N, C-alpha and C positions, 0 to 999 in steps of 0.2 A: 167516775168511781175513784176519786182521789183519797177518800177516807177508807180505812181498812174495813173489809167485810168478812165477818166470821164465817168460815166454811163448816167447821165442826168443833165440838168440844167433847173431850173424854175425861172421865174422872176415875180415880183410884185412891183409896185410903186418904180421903180428905184433900187430895191434890187435883189439879186440873191441867190439861194441856189443850190449848186452842190452836187452830190453824186459821190464819187470816190471809186474804188476798186483796191486793190493791194495785192500781195502775202505777207504774214507775214513772217518776218525773222525766227521765231521759228516754222513755219508751219501753214497751214491754210490760211485764207484770211481775210483782214481787209476791212471793209466798213467805210467810214467816210463822214461826211456832213460838208460843208463849207457854211457859211453865209457871203456874200460879200468878199469871199476869205479867211476868217478866220475859222480855224477848230473849230467846236462847239461840235462835237461828233465823237467818234471813237470806234469801237468794233471789236474784232477778232472772227471769226467763224471757226470751224474745216473744213468746206467744202464750196466751192464757191456758191453752190445753196442756202445755208442758208443766206449768205451775200447778195446775189441778192434779196432774198425774203424780207429781211429787207428793202432794198432800195426801192423795189416796194411798200411795205406798207407805208413807209414814203412819197413817191411820191403821193400816193392816198390821204393820209391825207392832204398834202399841197394843192393838186388840189381842194379838197373839200373846202379849205379855200380861194380859188380864185387865187392861183398861176398858171401861164401859162407856157407851154413848150417853151424853148428858147435854141438854140444851139449856 
């Protein structure tokens, strides 16, 4: 899984936020967030479950702010 895989997409007022997961070249997994297709944040985690947990936390935060699920 070297190519990014979208975990989720949220939309609000014609804008989108995506969460992508990919295997890191040096090991572990990278989670990154994109705002309207532009990378705004990226972090490497040693294991997949921690990267997915961060994505879940960010999604919950955005949904509390009125962002809605969209694929």
